Phi, psi and omega in degrees: 000132179284166173303321177303313186288340176279347186277131177290347178274352189258128176260100191297319184300327184257346180067033183223164172263155183225157173285164173300314171272089186298344182266358187303304182295322179302318179298316180302309183297320179296318178298314180296321179292319180294328179274359181052052181298124182266105183298324182295312181295323179298316182285321191243350185286164182269118172232146185289128168063022177287338180233133178291132188305313184253021184072178181257156181293135179233125182265146174271112183289143174277102186291330177299319175295318179297325186274351179300142178296143181201151174283343179264141170299145173239145183229147167230122178270136181259005186096156182053236184244015176271130176209156177244139188233138172250111179237107181050043176084354173271131181256121188239130176250133186241131180044057189283117177233099185249358179288171184276347182220147175252062188195150173293343177252112188305334183274357183250141178055060181272151183292142177299322186201160180299150173293164183291337180222139169274168182300323180289348180261354182293148169289177173301129179256125178279319182221142169244126176258134177241134178269321180191177191261014177290154193297331178279005180228341180224108187249115183303315183299315181296314183298323182295338177300335184264008172297132179082000177264179181259005182301133173266145183245129177245120192217160174289165181308130175093337184291335178301333182294328176295313185295312179294333174291338180260007170105007176278130182297137186297332184282000174258004182242126177241118182268146183227137166277168175302136179080358176277147186231155167234133178241130178225124178052040180080000179258122183255129175250121181237128173283136184236162178297154174211164176243099187203211178200176182218174178133139177247006180202181175288348190251357181234033185299121175063023176285344176234159183276156174244152183200168161257179180222134173249135177242114184242118179254190184296317185244343183224160182220149182225151173226136172239126190283340199061205173271135181195142162281170182278136179200181184292345184296331178299318177294320179294321174298317178300316180292319187276328188233349178280181357287168181241145175287326178206144175232137178249112190240148173304109183211064183173159185056040178262168177193139178303339178293334183229035182293344173300335187239350175221126183287142167287158183302326179292327175291320178297321178300319175294322182295325173304314176297318181299324182278355180057053183260143178281318185227145181243126178245104177290129178229188186071032171216176175070029179213312187222146171277110178231004175211191186251003180278160176303149185298332182270351183302315181303312183286322181295315180294318180297318178298313183297319179295326183292335184289348176242026189235162182280352182257163171266148174263145177236125184215071179290165171285160177298129179090347179289139176276123181248125172262129180290100186212151178287351181273354183297132178245126183281129174257123181282061186295336185286338183297327181289347182259353183291129180084005175297121180254009177085000000 
C-alpha cells in the first residue's frame, strides 16, 4: 500500500486528495460559474490600486546579522508567501518563489517588484518547506537552484514528484501527510491540515496534497498556514501544537467568491485566536496580483482588526530582518504609499 492510499485525505477511486469539507471547492466553483466569473477580465482588466504604482519598499537584508546565533527566531519576508527563517541556527526557506512571474506564462501574474535576494545570494539553506504545488508557492526555476546542494525538502504527499522531475535527488525529499512530523536537532516540522486544492495544469487537479507547517524549536514555535480557507482545522492545530509565538496566515488575494480556499481578513483574525498565537504576520500579499482588491487592503484590514484583538500584528517591510520578540513595534509603512500615483 502506498503512502497515498494510507492517507485519509486520499480518494483512491478518483486518484485525488480532498479537504475535510469535501464540498468546499465544489461550492466555490459553482458560485463562480453562476456569477460567470470572467477570468480574462480578472487577469487583464483595469482595477484601481490592485498593484502599487512604484512597487513596495524592499530592504537589502544584512545576512551576517540574520545568520548570527540567537534564542529568538529570525524571519525575512520576500513578499507574498515566501520567507526565510533562522531557527536555532538552522536556515529554512518556505515556499520559495524568486522568479519574476507566478505563472507558466511569464507575462501573466508578474511580481510587483524584485525580491530582496536572488537565488544566487541566498545563504546555505538547510531545509525548504513547501505548502502546495501552485505556481505562486512552488517555483521550478527557484527549486532548480538547489540541484547538487545538501538542502532537504519537506513537502506534502505527492509534491516530491515535481522536485525529482526537476533534478532534486529523491533521498533529499521527505513527503508528509497531515499531522506527520520530521524532527532534526530538536526542531520539529509538522505538516498540518489546510482547506485548499492543488494542481499545475488542467490535468493534475488535486493529484498532490496541500498543507500548512508548524515549526517547534526549544523556546519558540511558528505556524504557517500555506493557502487555506477557514475551517475547524485551525482550532485543532491550536489544541495539538499550540500555542504559537507567531503565525503567518493566508491573508491576501482573497475574494468572497473563493473564501472556501483563501481566508477573508476577518476569518484570518479568528484563525489567529484559534491557533492561540501571540503575534500575527499576514502574508499572501505584497507580491502578485491574484484578486481584485487594492494591494494595501489585506494589511490595512488585518491591522485594523488587530487593534481590537488579543494578539499583536507583525508587518515588516520586504527584506527587513524580524526577530520574533514581544518587543516588536509595527510601523504602518504601507499607509504612506496608498494613493501613490507615481
